C-alpha positions as CSV (number, residue, x, y, z in Angstrom):
1,X,92.1,171.9,34.6
2,X,89.8,174.6,33.3
3,X,89.2,176.9,36.4
4,X,85.6,177.9,37.0
5,X,85.7,181.7,36.4
6,X,88.0,181.4,33.4
7,X,85.6,178.8,31.9
8,X,82.6,181.2,32.1
9,X,84.6,183.9,30.4
10,X,85.6,181.4,27.7
11,X,81.9,180.4,27.2
12,X,80.9,184.0,27.0
13,X,83.6,185.0,24.5
14,X,83.6,181.9,22.3
15,X,82.7,183.9,19.3
16,X,84.9,186.8,19.9
17,X,88.4,187.6,19.0
18,X,90.3,189.0,21.9
19,X,93.0,191.7,21.7
20,X,95.7,192.5,24.2
21,X,95.7,195.6,26.4
22,X,99.5,195.8,26.2
23,X,102.2,195.4,28.9
24,X,102.2,197.0,32.3
25,X,105.3,198.5,34.0
26,X,106.6,197.2,37.3
27,X,109.9,196.8,39.1
28,X,111.1,193.3,39.7
29,X,114.3,192.6,41.6
30,X,115.8,189.2,40.5
31,X,116.9,186.7,43.1
32,X,118.1,183.1,43.0
33,X,117.8,180.0,45.2
34,X,120.3,179.8,48.1
35,X,123.0,177.1,48.1
36,X,122.0,174.2,50.2
37,X,123.5,174.9,53.7
38,X,126.1,172.3,54.8
39,X,124.9,172.0,58.4
40,X,121.2,172.9,58.4
41,X,118.7,170.7,60.1
42,X,117.4,169.4,56.7
43,X,120.8,168.8,55.1
44,X,121.9,166.9,58.3
45,X,118.7,164.8,58.1
46,X,119.2,164.0,54.4
47,X,122.7,162.7,55.2
48,X,121.4,160.5,57.9
49,X,118.7,159.2,55.6
50,X,121.3,157.6,53.5
51,X,122.3,160.0,50.7
52,X,124.7,158.0,48.6
53,X,126.0,161.2,46.8
54,X,126.3,159.3,43.5
55,X,123.7,161.2,41.5
56,X,120.6,159.4,42.8
57,X,117.8,161.3,44.6
58,X,115.9,160.3,47.7
59,X,112.2,159.8,46.9
60,X,109.0,159.2,49.0
61,X,105.5,159.0,47.5
62,X,102.8,160.7,49.5
63,X,99.2,159.7,48.7
64,X,97.4,160.4,51.9
65,X,96.1,164.0,52.2
66,X,96.8,164.5,56.0
67,X,100.3,163.2,55.4
68,X,100.7,165.6,52.5
69,X,99.8,168.6,54.6
70,X,102.0,167.4,57.4
71,X,105.0,167.1,55.0
72,X,104.6,170.7,53.9
73,X,104.3,172.0,57.4
74,X,107.3,170.0,58.6
75,X,109.4,171.5,55.7
76,X,108.4,175.0,56.7
77,X,109.1,174.3,60.4
78,X,112.5,172.8,59.7
79,X,113.7,175.3,57.2
80,X,116.7,177.3,58.4
81,X,117.5,179.5,55.4
82,X,114.9,179.6,52.6
83,X,111.5,178.4,51.4
84,X,110.5,178.7,47.8
85,X,106.8,177.8,47.1
86,X,105.0,177.8,43.8
87,X,101.2,177.0,43.6
88,X,98.3,177.4,41.2
89,X,95.8,177.8,44.1
90,X,96.1,178.7,47.7
91,X,92.7,178.8,49.3
92,X,91.7,181.0,52.2
93,X,90.5,178.0,54.3
94,X,91.8,175.9,57.2
95,X,94.7,174.3,55.4
96,X,95.6,177.5,53.5
97,X,95.7,179.4,56.8
98,X,97.9,176.7,58.4
99,X,100.2,176.9,55.4
100,X,100.4,180.7,55.4
101,X,101.0,180.7,59.2
102,X,103.9,178.2,58.7
103,X,105.5,180.6,56.2
104,X,105.0,183.5,58.5
105,X,106.6,181.7,61.4
106,X,109.6,180.7,59.2
107,X,110.0,184.3,58.1
108,X,109.9,185.5,61.7
109,X,112.8,183.1,62.4
110,X,114.8,184.8,59.6
111,X,114.0,182.4,56.8
112,X,113.7,184.0,53.3
113,X,110.3,183.1,51.9
114,X,109.5,183.5,48.2
115,X,105.9,182.6,47.3
116,X,104.8,182.5,43.7
117,X,101.1,182.1,43.1
118,X,99.1,182.0,39.9
119,X,96.6,184.8,40.1
120,X,93.6,182.7,39.2
121,X,92.1,182.8,42.7
122,X,94.0,185.3,44.9
123,X,91.9,188.5,44.6
124,X,89.6,187.4,47.5
125,X,92.4,187.8,50.0
126,X,94.4,190.7,48.6
127,X,94.6,192.3,52.0
128,X,96.3,189.3,53.6
129,X,98.6,189.0,50.6
130,X,99.7,192.6,50.9
131,X,100.2,192.3,54.7
132,X,102.4,189.2,54.4
133,X,104.3,190.7,51.5
134,X,105.2,193.6,53.8
135,X,107.3,191.3,56.0
136,X,111.0,191.9,55.5
137,X,111.6,188.2,54.8
138,X,108.6,187.4,52.6
139,X,108.2,188.3,49.0
140,X,105.1,187.3,47.0
141,X,104.7,187.4,43.3
142,X,101.6,186.8,41.2
143,X,101.9,184.9,37.9
144,X,100.2,186.4,34.9
145,X,97.9,188.6,37.1
146,X,94.4,189.9,36.6
147,X,94.9,193.6,37.0
148,X,92.7,194.9,39.8
149,X,91.7,198.0,37.8
150,X,89.8,195.8,35.3
151,X,86.7,193.7,35.8
152,X,86.9,190.0,34.8
153,X,84.5,190.7,31.9
154,X,86.7,193.6,30.6
155,X,89.8,191.5,31.0
156,X,88.1,188.7,29.0
157,X,87.1,191.0,26.3
158,X,90.4,192.8,25.9
159,X,93.1,190.4,27.2
160,X,91.7,186.9,26.9
161,X,94.7,185.5,25.1
162,X,97.0,186.4,28.0
163,X,94.8,185.5,31.0
164,X,93.8,182.2,29.5
165,X,97.3,180.9,30.2
166,X,97.9,179.9,33.8
167,X,100.7,178.6,35.9
168,X,99.5,175.2,37.1
169,X,102.9,174.2,38.7
170,X,103.0,173.0,42.3
171,X,106.1,172.8,44.4
172,X,107.7,173.7,47.7
173,X,111.4,173.6,48.5
174,X,113.1,174.2,51.9
175,X,116.8,175.2,52.1
176,X,117.3,174.0,48.5
177,X,117.5,170.5,50.2
178,X,114.1,168.9,50.2
179,X,111.2,169.5,47.7
180,X,107.6,168.4,47.4
181,X,106.2,168.3,43.8
182,X,102.9,166.9,42.8
183,X,99.2,167.4,42.0
184,X,98.0,169.1,45.2
185,X,97.1,172.8,45.4
186,X,96.9,174.3,48.9
187,X,93.3,173.9,50.0
188,X,91.1,171.8,52.3
189,X,89.9,169.4,49.5
190,X,93.4,168.5,48.6
191,X,94.3,167.4,52.2
192,X,91.2,165.5,53.3
193,X,90.0,168.4,55.4
194,X,86.6,168.9,53.8
195,X,83.4,167.2,54.7
196,X,81.6,167.6,51.3
197,X,84.3,166.4,48.8
198,X,87.9,165.3,49.0
199,X,90.4,164.5,46.3
200,X,92.6,161.4,45.9
201,X,95.9,162.9,44.9
202,X,99.7,162.2,44.8
203,X,102.8,164.1,45.7
204,X,106.5,163.1,45.6
205,X,108.9,164.3,48.2
206,X,112.5,164.4,46.9
207,X,116.0,165.1,48.3
208,X,119.3,165.1,46.5
209,X,120.3,166.3,43.1
210,X,116.8,166.6,41.7
211,X,116.1,169.3,44.2
212,X,118.6,171.6,42.5
213,X,116.5,171.1,39.3
214,X,113.4,172.1,41.1
215,X,115.1,175.2,42.5
216,X,116.5,176.2,39.1
217,X,113.1,175.8,37.6
218,X,111.5,178.0,40.4
219,X,114.1,180.7,39.7
220,X,113.2,180.7,36.0
221,X,109.6,181.3,36.9
222,X,110.3,183.7,39.7
223,X,112.5,185.9,37.5
224,X,110.4,185.7,34.4
225,X,108.4,188.6,33.0
226,X,105.2,186.9,34.1
227,X,106.0,186.9,37.8
228,X,104.8,190.3,39.0
229,X,105.5,191.6,42.5
230,X,102.2,191.4,44.4
231,X,102.1,195.0,45.5
232,X,102.4,196.1,41.8
233,X,99.1,194.3,41.3
234,X,97.2,194.9,44.6
235,X,98.9,198.0,46.1
236,X,100.2,198.7,49.5
237,X,98.7,197.2,52.7
238,X,95.7,199.4,53.7
239,X,93.0,197.5,55.6
240,X,95.2,194.9,57.2
241,X,98.7,195.4,58.6
242,X,101.3,192.8,59.2
243,X,100.6,192.8,63.0
244,X,96.9,192.4,62.3
245,X,97.6,189.6,59.9
246,X,99.7,187.8,62.5
247,X,97.0,188.1,65.1
248,X,94.3,186.9,62.7
249,X,96.3,183.9,61.5
250,X,97.3,183.0,65.1
251,X,93.7,183.0,66.2
252,X,92.6,180.9,63.2
253,X,95.4,178.4,63.7
254,X,94.8,178.2,67.4
255,X,91.1,177.4,66.8
256,X,92.0,174.8,64.1
257,X,94.4,173.0,66.4
258,X,91.4,171.9,68.6
259,X,89.9,169.9,65.7
260,X,90.3,166.1,65.1
261,X,91.8,166.9,61.7
262,X,94.7,168.8,63.3
263,X,95.3,165.8,65.6
264,X,95.4,163.6,62.5
265,X,97.9,165.8,60.7
266,X,100.1,165.9,63.8
267,X,100.0,162.1,64.0
268,X,100.8,161.8,60.3
269,X,103.9,164.0,60.9
270,X,105.1,161.9,63.8
271,X,104.6,158.6,61.9
272,X,106.2,159.7,58.6
273,X,108.5,162.7,58.9
274,X,110.8,162.2,61.8
275,X,114.4,160.9,61.5
276,X,113.2,157.6,62.9
277,X,110.1,157.2,60.7
278,X,111.0,158.9,57.3
279,X,112.3,156.5,54.6
280,X,113.6,157.5,51.2
281,X,114.3,155.4,48.2
282,X,117.5,156.5,46.5
283,X,116.9,156.3,42.7
284,X,117.6,158.3,39.5
285,X,115.1,161.1,39.2
286,X,114.7,164.1,36.9
287,X,112.4,167.2,36.8
288,X,110.5,168.0,33.7
289,X,108.8,171.3,33.3
290,X,107.3,173.7,30.8
291,X,109.4,176.9,30.3
292,X,107.7,180.0,31.8
293,X,107.7,181.5,28.3
294,X,104.9,179.1,27.4
295,X,102.7,181.7,29.1
296,X,103.3,184.0,26.2
297,X,101.6,181.7,23.8
298,X,104.3,182.0,21.3
299,X,106.7,179.4,19.9
300,X,110.2,180.3,21.0
301,X,111.8,176.9,20.3
302,X,111.9,175.9,24.0
303,X,110.6,172.4,24.4
304,X,107.4,172.1,26.4
305,X,106.9,169.3,29.0
306,X,104.6,167.2,26.7
307,X,107.4,167.0,24.0
308,X,110.0,166.2,26.6
309,X,108.2,163.1,27.9
310,X,107.1,161.7,24.5
311,X,110.3,159.7,23.9
312,X,109.6,157.6,27.0
313,X,106.3,156.5,25.4
314,X,107.9,156.0,22.1
315,X,110.2,153.5,23.7
316,X,107.4,151.7,25.8
317,X,107.5,148.0,25.3
318,X,104.9,146.4,27.5
319,X,102.6,148.7,29.6
320,X,101.5,152.3,30.1
321,X,99.3,153.4,33.0
322,X,97.9,156.9,32.9
323,X,96.1,158.4,35.9
324,X,94.7,161.8,35.0
325,X,92.0,163.7,36.9
326,X,91.2,165.7,33.8
327,X,91.5,163.5,30.7
328,X,90.5,165.0,27.3
329,X,92.4,163.0,24.6
330,X,90.5,164.3,21.6
331,X,90.9,162.4,18.3
332,X,94.7,162.8,18.1
333,X,95.2,161.5,21.6
334,X,92.9,158.6,20.9
335,X,94.9,157.6,17.9
336,X,98.2,158.0,19.8
337,X,97.0,155.6,22.5
338,X,95.5,153.2,20.0
339,X,98.9,153.1,18.2
340,X,100.6,152.1,21.4
341,X,98.1,149.2,21.7
342,X,98.7,148.2,18.1
343,X,102.4,147.7,18.8
344,X,101.7,145.5,21.9
345,X,101.7,148.0,24.7
346,X,98.9,147.6,27.2
347,X,97.4,151.0,28.0
348,X,95.2,151.7,31.0
349,X,93.6,155.1,31.8
350,X,92.1,156.1,35.1
351,X,90.0,159.2,35.3
352,X,86.9,160.7,36.9
353,X,83.4,159.5,36.4
354,X,80.6,162.0,35.8
355,X,79.8,162.5,39.5
356,X,83.4,162.5,40.7
357,X,84.6,165.1,38.2
358,X,84.3,168.7,39.4
359,X,84.7,170.2,35.9
360,X,81.7,169.2,33.8
361,X,83.0,170.2,30.4
362,X,86.1,168.1,30.9
363,X,84.0,165.0,31.6
364,X,81.7,165.8,28.6
365,X,84.6,166.0,26.1
366,X,86.3,162.9,27.6
367,X,83.0,160.9,27.2
368,X,82.8,161.9,23.5
369,X,85.9,159.7,22.9
370,X,85.1,156.9,25.3
371,X,83.9,154.4,22.7
372,X,86.8,155.3,20.3
373,X,89.2,154.6,23.2
374,X,87.6,151.2,23.8
375,X,87.7,150.5,20.1
376,X,91.5,151.2,20.1
377,X,92.0,148.6,22.9
378,X,92.5,151.1,25.8
379,X,91.3,149.9,29.2
380,X,89.3,152.6,30.9
381,X,88.5,153.0,34.6
382,X,86.4,155.8,36.2
383,X,86.5,156.7,39.8
384,X,83.5,155.8,41.9
385,X,82.3,158.9,43.8
386,X,81.4,156.7,46.7
387,X,84.9,155.2,47.0
388,X,85.1,156.6,50.5
389,X,82.9,153.7,51.6
390,X,85.3,151.1,50.5
391,X,88.5,152.9,51.4
392,X,88.5,155.0,54.6
393,X,91.3,157.6,54.3
394,X,91.2,160.3,56.9
395,X,89.0,161.8,59.5
396,X,86.7,163.6,57.0
397,X,86.9,161.0,54.2
398,X,84.0,158.8,55.4
399,X,81.4,161.5,54.9
400,X,82.6,163.1,51.7
401,X,82.3,162.5,48.0
402,X,85.4,161.3,46.3
403,X,87.2,163.0,43.4
404,X,90.4,162.1,41.5
405,X,93.0,164.8,41.3
406,X,96.1,162.7,40.7
407,X,98.3,163.3,37.7
408,X,100.8,160.5,37.2
409,X,101.8,157.8,34.7
410,X,104.0,154.7,34.6
411,X,105.8,153.1,31.7
412,X,107.0,149.4,31.5
413,X,107.2,148.9,35.3
414,X,110.2,151.2,35.2
415,X,109.3,154.8,34.9
416,X,107.0,156.7,37.3
417,X,106.0,160.4,36.7
418,X,104.2,162.5,39.4
419,X,103.3,166.1,38.9
420,X,100.7,168.6,37.8
421,X,100.4,167.5,34.2
422,X,96.9,166.4,33.1
423,X,96.3,164.6,29.8
424,X,94.3,167.4,28.2
425,X,94.8,170.2,25.7
426,X,95.1,172.8,28.5
427,X,98.1,171.0,30.1
428,X,99.7,170.3,26.8
429,X,99.3,173.6,25.0
430,X,98.1,176.4,27.4
431,X,99.0,176.1,31.0
432,X,102.5,175.6,32.4
433,X,103.2,172.3,34.2
434,X,105.9,170.3,36.0
435,X,106.6,166.9,37.4
436,X,109.3,164.5,38.6
437,X,110.1,161.3,36.6
438,X,111.7,158.4,38.6
439,X,113.6,155.6,37.0
440,X,113.1,152.7,39.4
441,X,111.6,149.3,38.7
442,X,111.0,148.7,42.5
443,X,109.3,152.0,43.2
444,X,107.2,151.8,40.0
445,X,106.2,148.2,40.6
446,X,105.1,149.2,44.1
447,X,103.0,152.0,42.7
448,X,101.4,149.7,40.2
449,X,100.5,147.2,42.9
450,X,98.7,150.0,44.8
451,X,97.0,151.1,41.6
452,X,95.8,147.6,40.8
453,X,94.2,147.4,44.3
454,X,92.6,150.8,43.9
455,X,91.2,149.9,40.5
456,X,89.4,146.9,42.0
457,X,88.1,148.7,45.0
458,X,87.4,152.3,43.9
459,X,86.6,152.4,40.2
460,X,84.2,151.4,37.5
461,X,85.7,149.3,34.7
462,X,84.3,150.6,31.5
463,X,84.1,148.0,28.7
464,X,81.9,146.5,26.0
465,X,79.4,143.7,26.7
466,X,78.5,140.9,24.3
467,X,76.1,143.2,22.5
468,X,78.7,145.9,21.9
469,X,77.2,148.2,24.4
470,X,79.3,150.3,26.8
471,X,79.0,149.0,30.4
472,X,80.3,150.0,33.8
473,X,81.4,147.2,36.2
474,X,82.3,147.5,39.8
475,X,82.9,145.3,42.9
476,X,80.9,145.7,46.1
477,X,82.6,145.5,49.5
478,X,81.1,141.9,49.9
479,X,82.8,140.9,46.6
480,X,79.6,141.0,44.5
481,X,80.0,142.3,40.9
482,X,77.7,145.0,39.8
483,X,77.1,145.7,36.0
484,X,75.5,148.9,34.8
485,X,74.3,149.4,31.2
486,X,74.0,153.2,31.6
487,X,76.4,155.7,33.2
488,X,75.9,154.9,36.9
489,X,76.7,158.3,38.4
490,X,75.3,161.8,38.2
491,X,71.8,163.1,38.2
492,X,69.5,163.4,35.2
493,X,70.5,167.1,35.0
494,X,74.2,166.2,35.1
495,X,73.7,164.0,32.1
496,X,71.7,166.6,30.2
497,X,74.4,169.2,31.0
498,X,77.2,166.9,29.9
499,X,75.4,166.2,26.6
500,X,75.0,169.9,25.9
501,X,78.6,170.8,26.9
502,X,79.9,168.0,24.6
503,X,78.7,169.8,21.5
504,X,80.3,173.1,22.3
505,X,83.6,173.8,20.4
506,X,85.7,174.2,23.6
507,X,87.6,171.0,23.6
508,X,90.9,172.7,22.8
509,X,90.6,174.9,25.9
510,X,90.0,172.1,28.4
């Protein structure tokens, strides 16, 4: 995804050649993930959940937003030794505050907390970051930071090559025993907590051997040259001390617990994450990730995530399903997907419509290739922004506009990938990404059944009519079929803006 403030810098600097300001000095003490404790609450729970200890990992898919927040809070509550969390965005809102409070509570119990945040959107709460980082059991690092002694404009003019590369990874691991990896950042819209717009998204909770891979990957990022100690970026606590931060977070959380949303999250925890309700499928699973060195923008012969997953597609025999919130295939991607079709592989792509996409340039450059994709035989589906009306999912979902944020794919009813990787140039070439690939016909088939139902209820099917015109077809709640001969979402201004953005030479940055 192209973040908003970075996009405007890009548009303003499109004709400029940036230079680097050079490295900064800071002290970074390396640390590693703890060994999984033999008798912690989480390790005991994993044994009781049927760990076969034969190399397979326990897997649970989490699609509901309230359930996804509950899972993270349960991990933080149950951790006895360590929490390692890595996120692209952590918002200063209700769910962000609940998450921060859960980490602080864990640290107060003696749990070591390492929090690695991309610095795209943290400057607005530097005081809280500094306060939490002053806790003896909490350490916060900022990935590829925006130095606070520079304005964004100056950084764009002098250091754009560096700040353009962001850490898009998303994971949390407790006691090196249970991890959650997926598409969700930490913010209200990712957990069905907003009234205006909520995202459909997907996470995967894992236990067993793949968790060691997640922890090793976290350590690579944590100890890389790009993970800068927070106080080297934002300075020592000044306006807000740790005691003040604790009081503020406690007050915010206490107020939030009175809301219907908090009751829904508590219910989700009870229904899905107790020993009597949690169910794991024990299957082969593997983590794939970009190396942190990708942030340098230089070829160092370390394979990037995109190249690591290509062999699975090369061996595809029957079907490929791609669910990508931000889908910008460009001509090379169109040809690649068309070649899959030519050798008998049915390809379906699900992405956002104009009105459900929150990054207008992404939609504009996807739409440029829409007809070419159809010509290549690819089936296209675009999310309906009113899908909340046909699929109620959460206490706030009924009033909000829908958006797709999921990043997943399936291959041949066998492989299922869930992570942060979008099918766009930014995920492939610029940002760092991660995800878990599961080898399970049963789990993948279940996911495809759910996808098929969602396509029917929540999307427009984009296809040609008999006159070779692109049309959008959807099904109403009463079963009636609606056919549109023009893009059915977005205002007149949205269409004009998309047309303008489509002609800008920014496709490689999206």
